[in-house]
ChimeraX commands (.cxc) that place a marker at each C-alpha (Angstrom):
marker #1 position -13.10,-0.67,-21.41 radius 0.5
marker #1 position -9.61,0.79,-20.97 radius 0.5
marker #1 position -7.44,-1.04,-18.44 radius 0.5
marker #1 position -7.07,2.02,-16.20 radius 0.5
marker #1 position -10.85,2.38,-15.99 radius 0.5
marker #1 position -11.19,-1.29,-15.05 radius 0.5
marker #1 position -8.54,-0.89,-12.34 radius 0.5
marker #1 position -9.67,2.37,-10.73 radius 0.5
marker #1 position -12.87,1.19,-8.96 radius 0.5
marker #1 position -10.93,-1.63,-7.28 radius 0.5
marker #1 position -8.07,0.74,-6.43 radius 0.5
marker #1 position -10.49,3.27,-4.91 radius 0.5
marker #1 position -12.26,0.59,-2.87 radius 0.5
marker #1 position -9.04,-0.93,-1.52 radius 0.5
marker #1 position -7.51,2.45,-0.70 radius 0.5
marker #1 position -10.64,3.55,1.19 radius 0.5
marker #1 position -10.55,0.31,3.19 radius 0.5
marker #1 position -6.84,0.68,3.86 radius 0.5
marker #1 position -7.40,4.22,5.14 radius 0.5
marker #1 position -10.01,2.91,7.62 radius 0.5
marker #1 position -7.43,0.51,9.06 radius 0.5
marker #1 position -4.72,3.18,9.23 radius 0.5
marker #1 position -7.15,5.50,11.06 radius 0.5
marker #1 position -7.14,2.99,13.94 radius 0.5
marker #1 position -3.38,3.00,14.53 radius 0.5
marker #1 position -2.83,4.35,18.06 radius 0.5
marker #1 position -0.02,6.86,18.50 radius 0.5
marker #1 position 1.03,5.24,21.77 radius 0.5
marker #1 position 1.56,1.83,20.08 radius 0.5
marker #1 position 3.77,2.86,17.14 radius 0.5
marker #1 position 6.76,1.12,18.73 radius 0.5
marker #1 position 4.90,-2.14,19.47 radius 0.5
marker #1 position 5.74,-5.30,17.54 radius 0.5
marker #1 position 4.55,-8.90,17.96 radius 0.5
marker #1 position 7.93,-10.54,17.42 radius 0.5
marker #1 position 11.62,-9.59,17.26 radius 0.5
marker #1 position 11.64,-10.16,13.50 radius 0.5
marker #1 position 8.48,-8.14,12.90 radius 0.5
marker #1 position 8.21,-4.50,11.98 radius 0.5
marker #1 position 6.88,-2.18,14.65 radius 0.5
marker #1 position 3.30,-1.02,14.23 radius 0.5
marker #1 position 4.60,2.38,13.13 radius 0.5
marker #1 position 6.97,0.88,10.57 radius 0.5
marker #1 position 4.23,-1.36,9.19 radius 0.5
marker #1 position 1.72,1.50,9.04 radius 0.5
marker #1 position 4.32,3.71,7.34 radius 0.5
marker #1 position 5.10,1.01,4.80 radius 0.5
marker #1 position 1.40,0.53,4.11 radius 0.5
marker #1 position 0.88,4.28,3.82 radius 0.5
marker #1 position 3.65,4.67,1.26 radius 0.5
marker #1 position 3.38,1.53,-0.91 radius 0.5
marker #1 position 1.37,3.26,-3.62 radius 0.5
marker #1 position 4.14,5.82,-4.19 radius 0.5
marker #1 position 5.73,3.09,-6.33 radius 0.5
marker #1 position 3.12,3.82,-8.99 radius 0.5
marker #1 position 5.21,6.74,-10.27 radius 0.5
marker #1 position 8.24,4.51,-10.87 radius 0.5
marker #1 position 6.08,1.76,-12.35 radius 0.5
marker #1 position 4.46,4.03,-14.89 radius 0.5
marker #1 position 7.36,6.44,-15.38 radius 0.5
marker #1 position 10.36,4.10,-15.77 radius 0.5
marker #1 position 11.00,0.77,-17.47 radius 0.5
marker #1 position 12.56,-0.65,-14.31 radius 0.5
marker #1 position 13.59,0.30,-10.83 radius 0.5
marker #1 position 16.54,-0.92,-8.79 radius 0.5
marker #1 position 15.63,-1.01,-5.10 radius 0.5
marker #1 position 19.30,-0.55,-4.28 radius 0.5
marker #1 position 18.81,3.09,-5.31 radius 0.5
marker #1 position 15.55,3.62,-3.41 radius 0.5
marker #1 position 15.45,6.56,-1.03 radius 0.5
marker #1 position 15.05,5.69,2.65 radius 0.5
marker #1 position 11.54,5.22,3.99 radius 0.5
marker #1 position 10.42,8.28,5.92 radius 0.5
marker #1 position 10.11,8.04,9.71 radius 0.5
marker #1 position 6.47,8.95,10.35 radius 0.5
marker #1 position 5.88,9.72,14.01 radius 0.5
marker #1 position 2.11,9.85,14.40 radius 0.5
marker #1 position -1.16,8.55,13.00 radius 0.5
marker #1 position -1.73,11.99,11.45 radius 0.5
marker #1 position 1.62,11.85,9.63 radius 0.5
marker #1 position 0.84,8.30,8.47 radius 0.5
marker #1 position -2.59,9.34,7.18 radius 0.5
marker #1 position -1.13,12.39,5.45 radius 0.5
marker #1 position 1.49,10.27,3.70 radius 0.5
marker #1 position -1.17,7.72,2.74 radius 0.5
marker #1 position -3.52,10.36,1.32 radius 0.5
marker #1 position -0.73,11.89,-0.75 radius 0.5
marker #1 position 0.59,8.54,-1.98 radius 0.5
marker #1 position -2.87,7.19,-2.86 radius 0.5
marker #1 position -3.86,10.40,-4.68 radius 0.5
marker #1 position -0.64,10.34,-6.71 radius 0.5
marker #1 position -1.16,6.68,-7.60 radius 0.5
marker #1 position -4.75,7.30,-8.63 radius 0.5
marker #1 position -3.69,10.16,-10.89 radius 0.5
marker #1 position -0.94,8.03,-12.45 radius 0.5
marker #1 position -3.34,5.12,-13.07 radius 0.5
marker #1 position -6.08,7.40,-14.44 radius 0.5
marker #1 position -3.65,8.89,-16.95 radius 0.5
marker #1 position -2.22,5.60,-18.21 radius 0.5
marker #1 position -3.00,4.33,-21.70 radius 0.5
marker #1 position -3.56,0.65,-22.44 radius 0.5
marker #1 position -0.31,0.60,-24.43 radius 0.5
marker #1 position 1.62,1.92,-21.44 radius 0.5
marker #1 position -0.18,-0.49,-19.08 radius 0.5
marker #1 position 0.87,-3.45,-21.20 radius 0.5
marker #1 position 4.55,-2.47,-21.42 radius 0.5
marker #1 position 6.85,-4.62,-19.31 radius 0.5
marker #1 position 8.28,-3.21,-16.10 radius 0.5
marker #1 position 11.00,-4.83,-14.00 radius 0.5
marker #1 position 11.89,-4.68,-10.35 radius 0.5
marker #1 position 15.63,-4.98,-9.91 radius 0.5
marker #1 position 17.73,-5.47,-6.77 radius 0.5
marker #1 position 21.42,-4.69,-7.05 radius 0.5
marker #1 position 21.36,-5.20,-10.81 radius 0.5
marker #1 position 19.51,-8.55,-10.66 radius 0.5
marker #1 position 15.95,-8.74,-11.97 radius 0.5
marker #1 position 13.49,-9.79,-9.27 radius 0.5
marker #1 position 10.49,-9.89,-11.62 radius 0.5
marker #1 position 9.20,-8.48,-14.89 radius 0.5
marker #1 position 5.50,-8.08,-15.66 radius 0.5
marker #1 position 3.22,-5.87,-17.72 radius 0.5
marker #1 position 2.67,-2.66,-15.76 radius 0.5
marker #1 position -1.00,-3.48,-15.18 radius 0.5
marker #1 position 0.09,-6.69,-13.42 radius 0.5
marker #1 position 2.62,-4.77,-11.35 radius 0.5
marker #1 position -0.05,-2.30,-10.26 radius 0.5
marker #1 position -2.32,-5.16,-9.22 radius 0.5
marker #1 position 0.35,-7.22,-7.44 radius 0.5
marker #1 position 2.99,-4.76,-6.23 radius 0.5
marker #1 position 0.59,-1.95,-5.32 radius 0.5
marker #1 position -2.87,-3.34,-4.53 radius 0.5
marker #1 position -2.17,-6.93,-3.45 radius 0.5
marker #1 position 0.90,-5.80,-1.53 radius 0.5
marker #1 position -1.24,-3.24,0.29 radius 0.5
marker #1 position -3.94,-5.80,1.03 radius 0.5
marker #1 position -1.31,-8.17,2.48 radius 0.5
marker #1 position 0.13,-5.55,4.84 radius 0.5
marker #1 position -3.34,-4.26,5.73 radius 0.5
marker #1 position -4.14,-7.77,6.93 radius 0.5
marker #1 position -0.98,-7.81,9.04 radius 0.5
marker #1 position -1.85,-4.42,10.51 radius 0.5
marker #1 position -5.36,-5.56,11.40 radius 0.5
marker #1 position -3.80,-8.41,13.43 radius 0.5
marker #1 position -1.51,-5.90,15.17 radius 0.5
marker #1 position -4.61,-3.88,16.06 radius 0.5
marker #1 position -6.45,-6.96,17.37 radius 0.5
marker #1 position -3.45,-7.97,19.52 radius 0.5
marker #1 position -3.54,-4.49,21.06 radius 0.5
marker #1 position -7.30,-4.51,21.72 radius 0.5
marker #1 position -7.90,-1.79,19.12 radius 0.5
marker #1 position -11.26,-2.25,17.37 radius 0.5
marker #1 position -10.74,-3.56,13.84 radius 0.5
marker #1 position -12.92,-1.92,11.16 radius 0.5
marker #1 position -14.95,-3.91,8.66 radius 0.5
marker #1 position -12.77,-4.82,5.69 radius 0.5
marker #1 position -14.63,-7.23,3.38 radius 0.5
marker #1 position -17.48,-7.80,5.76 radius 0.5
marker #1 position -18.43,-7.06,9.33 radius 0.5
marker #1 position -15.65,-7.28,11.89 radius 0.5
marker #1 position -16.08,-8.75,15.35 radius 0.5
marker #1 position -15.85,-5.18,16.66 radius 0.5
marker #1 position -18.31,-3.47,14.35 radius 0.5
marker #1 position -20.77,-6.26,13.63 radius 0.5
marker #1 position -22.54,-4.66,10.70 radius 0.5
marker #1 position -21.62,-2.34,7.89 radius 0.5
marker link #1:1,2 radius 0.2
marker link #1:2,3 radius 0.2
marker link #1:3,4 radius 0.2
marker link #1:4,5 radius 0.2
marker link #1:5,6 radius 0.2
marker link #1:6,7 radius 0.2
marker link #1:7,8 radius 0.2
marker link #1:8,9 radius 0.2
marker link #1:9,10 radius 0.2
marker link #1:10,11 radius 0.2
marker link #1:11,12 radius 0.2
marker link #1:12,13 radius 0.2
marker link #1:13,14 radius 0.2
marker link #1:14,15 radius 0.2
marker link #1:15,16 radius 0.2
marker link #1:16,17 radius 0.2
marker link #1:17,18 radius 0.2
marker link #1:18,19 radius 0.2
marker link #1:19,20 radius 0.2
marker link #1:20,21 radius 0.2
marker link #1:21,22 radius 0.2
marker link #1:22,23 radius 0.2
marker link #1:23,24 radius 0.2
marker link #1:24,25 radius 0.2
marker link #1:25,26 radius 0.2
marker link #1:26,27 radius 0.2
marker link #1:27,28 radius 0.2
marker link #1:28,29 radius 0.2
marker link #1:29,30 radius 0.2
marker link #1:30,31 radius 0.2
marker link #1:31,32 radius 0.2
marker link #1:32,33 radius 0.2
marker link #1:33,34 radius 0.2
marker link #1:34,35 radius 0.2
marker link #1:35,36 radius 0.2
marker link #1:36,37 radius 0.2
marker link #1:37,38 radius 0.2
marker link #1:38,39 radius 0.2
marker link #1:39,40 radius 0.2
marker link #1:40,41 radius 0.2
marker link #1:41,42 radius 0.2
marker link #1:42,43 radius 0.2
marker link #1:43,44 radius 0.2
marker link #1:44,45 radius 0.2
marker link #1:45,46 radius 0.2
marker link #1:46,47 radius 0.2
marker link #1:47,48 radius 0.2
marker link #1:48,49 radius 0.2
marker link #1:49,50 radius 0.2
marker link #1:50,51 radius 0.2
marker link #1:51,52 radius 0.2
marker link #1:52,53 radius 0.2
marker link #1:53,54 radius 0.2
marker link #1:54,55 radius 0.2
marker link #1:55,56 radius 0.2
marker link #1:56,57 radius 0.2
marker link #1:57,58 radius 0.2
marker link #1:58,59 radius 0.2
marker link #1:59,60 radius 0.2
marker link #1:60,61 radius 0.2
marker link #1:61,62 radius 0.2
marker link #1:62,63 radius 0.2
marker link #1:63,64 radius 0.2
marker link #1:64,65 radius 0.2
marker link #1:65,66 radius 0.2
marker link #1:66,67 radius 0.2
marker link #1:67,68 radius 0.2
marker link #1:68,69 radius 0.2
marker link #1:69,70 radius 0.2
marker link #1:70,71 radius 0.2
marker link #1:71,72 radius 0.2
marker link #1:72,73 radius 0.2
marker link #1:73,74 radius 0.2
marker link #1:74,75 radius 0.2
marker link #1:75,76 radius 0.2
marker link #1:76,77 radius 0.2
marker link #1:77,78 radius 0.2
marker link #1:78,79 radius 0.2
marker link #1:79,80 radius 0.2
marker link #1:80,81 radius 0.2
marker link #1:81,82 radius 0.2
marker link #1:82,83 radius 0.2
marker link #1:83,84 radius 0.2
marker link #1:84,85 radius 0.2
marker link #1:85,86 radius 0.2
marker link #1:86,87 radius 0.2
marker link #1:87,88 radius 0.2
marker link #1:88,89 radius 0.2
marker link #1:89,90 radius 0.2
marker link #1:90,91 radius 0.2
marker link #1:91,92 radius 0.2
marker link #1:92,93 radius 0.2
marker link #1:93,94 radius 0.2
marker link #1:94,95 radius 0.2
marker link #1:95,96 radius 0.2
marker link #1:96,97 radius 0.2
marker link #1:97,98 radius 0.2
marker link #1:98,99 radius 0.2
marker link #1:99,100 radius 0.2
marker link #1:100,101 radius 0.2
marker link #1:101,102 radius 0.2
marker link #1:102,103 radius 0.2
marker link #1:103,104 radius 0.2
marker link #1:104,105 radius 0.2
marker link #1:105,106 radius 0.2
marker link #1:106,107 radius 0.2
marker link #1:107,108 radius 0.2
marker link #1:108,109 radius 0.2
marker link #1:109,110 radius 0.2
marker link #1:110,111 radius 0.2
marker link #1:111,112 radius 0.2
marker link #1:112,113 radius 0.2
marker link #1:113,114 radius 0.2
marker link #1:114,115 radius 0.2
marker link #1:115,116 radius 0.2
marker link #1:116,117 radius 0.2
marker link #1:117,118 radius 0.2
marker link #1:118,119 radius 0.2
marker link #1:119,120 radius 0.2
marker link #1:120,121 radius 0.2
marker link #1:121,122 radius 0.2
marker link #1:122,123 radius 0.2
marker link #1:123,124 radius 0.2
marker link #1:124,125 radius 0.2
marker link #1:125,126 radius 0.2
marker link #1:126,127 radius 0.2
marker link #1:127,128 radius 0.2
marker link #1:128,129 radius 0.2
marker link #1:129,130 radius 0.2
marker link #1:130,131 radius 0.2
marker link #1:131,132 radius 0.2
marker link #1:132,133 radius 0.2
marker link #1:133,134 radius 0.2
marker link #1:134,135 radius 0.2
marker link #1:135,136 radius 0.2
marker link #1:136,137 radius 0.2
marker link #1:137,138 radius 0.2
marker link #1:138,139 radius 0.2
marker link #1:139,140 radius 0.2
marker link #1:140,141 radius 0.2
marker link #1:141,142 radius 0.2
marker link #1:142,143 radius 0.2
marker link #1:143,144 radius 0.2
marker link #1:144,145 radius 0.2
marker link #1:145,146 radius 0.2
marker link #1:146,147 radius 0.2
marker link #1:147,148 radius 0.2
marker link #1:148,149 radius 0.2
marker link #1:149,150 radius 0.2
marker link #1:150,151 radius 0.2
marker link #1:151,152 radius 0.2
marker link #1:152,153 radius 0.2
marker link #1:153,154 radius 0.2
marker link #1:154,155 radius 0.2
marker link #1:155,156 radius 0.2
marker link #1:156,157 radius 0.2
marker link #1:157,158 radius 0.2
marker link #1:158,159 radius 0.2
marker link #1:159,160 radius 0.2
marker link #1:160,161 radius 0.2
marker link #1:161,162 radius 0.2
marker link #1:162,163 radius 0.2
marker link #1:163,164 radius 0.2
marker link #1:164,165 radius 0.2
view
């Protein structure tokens, strides 16, 4: 089985679950944060919504220096966050679906100010820097929701708010 075909079902599942969590973000809590060092709910949701846009750089370049990254957009509502997520996830899916095994196994590097942060085969970068990174921040966002008494959707099993699938 080609690597992209092995990756896509997991990608689709995780993106659908992530969208369910983003759908719960309340517009009136975008500025809320649990600690001074934390991102606001809006910043975290925006980050989560746009993580998969990295797929284009991962598959289209041999490396990327974050020092040259464009600024993160300021999304001002749940609808803007969901729109950005849908666009980013669709682009990532298309990029993954079109990737050959040879391209997936080529090394890609994340660089910061000219210093290499990590280098991995692209398939590993897609798993860690796109999917696992999203899962991590989705978990953070679900805690933000819980702390604001917003019902948390089922993620890998029933939530205390939904009980059953």
